[in-house]
N, C-alpha and C positions, 0 to 999 in steps of 0.2 A: 504494500500500500504506500502510495506517495501522496503528498499534499499538493493541491493546486493553489493558485494565487489567493482564493478566498478562504483557504484553510480547511477545505473539505477533503476527506480522504478519497482517493481515486484508485480503483482497482484496474490495473493495466493488463490483466490476463496472464496466462502462462508465459513465462520467459523461455522455457525449454519445452520440447515436444513431450507428450505424455508417454511415460515408460514405467513399467512395473516388472521387476525381476528380469530385466533384459528383453521383455516383450513390449513392442512399441505399438502405439496407436490403435488402428483397427484390428490388429491381431489379438488384442486383449479379448475381444468378443469371441474369436475363434478358440482361444485358449480356454475360456469358460465353457464353451460348447464341448470341447474335447474332454475336459474334466467331468462334465455332466454326463456325457455318453459313456465314459469309463465307469462312472458310478452306477448308471443303469445297467451296464454290462456286468458289473459285479453282482448286482441283485439277481439278474437273469441266470448267470452261470452258477451262482451259489445255490439257487433253488434247484437247477437242473443237475449239477454235478457235484456240488459240495463247496464248502467255504474256501478251501485251498485253491481249487480251480477258479473260483470267482475272484480271489485275490490276485492270482497270476494273470487272469484275463484283464482285470482292472489295470494292473501295472503295464501290461503290453499295450492296451488301448491308449492309456494316458501318454506313454512314451512315444508311440507312433504319432499321435496327434501333436505333441509338443515338438518333436523332431521335424514334422511337416511344417509347422509354423516357423521354426527357426530357418528352415531351408527357403521358404517363401519370403521371409523377412529379408533375407540377403538380397533379393531382387528389388527391394524398395517398397515403399508404401503403395505405390501405384504400379501394379504389374502391367507392363506394356509388351506387346508382341513386337519384336523387331524383325521385320522381314528382310531377308538377304536377297540381294540382286538389284538389277536396274529395271525400273518400270517406265515404259513409254506410254503416255496417254495421248491417244489420237481422237480426233473428232469431238473435242470438248464443246466446240461451238459449231453450229450449222452455218454453212456459207449460204447466204441468200442473195 
């Protein structure tokens, strides 16, 4: 918080990008989804096969989700497809 000329406190927003435990921005939502899916997987596997199998399945699902997030995060917040090659655009305008 900083003070302006009139003496009122002014909030200037986040000075740094949002990050929690190395996970940035929009990937936080994906991390929460991965943990939630692993928890639901734990419940399903523990009912079907037992608690040990449920625990192992939960760990595997959480790790796969978090590793996927870290790999996607290396590409940046805005994943862009970068096409390789040279493209020639013809007939963009009709000659009249």
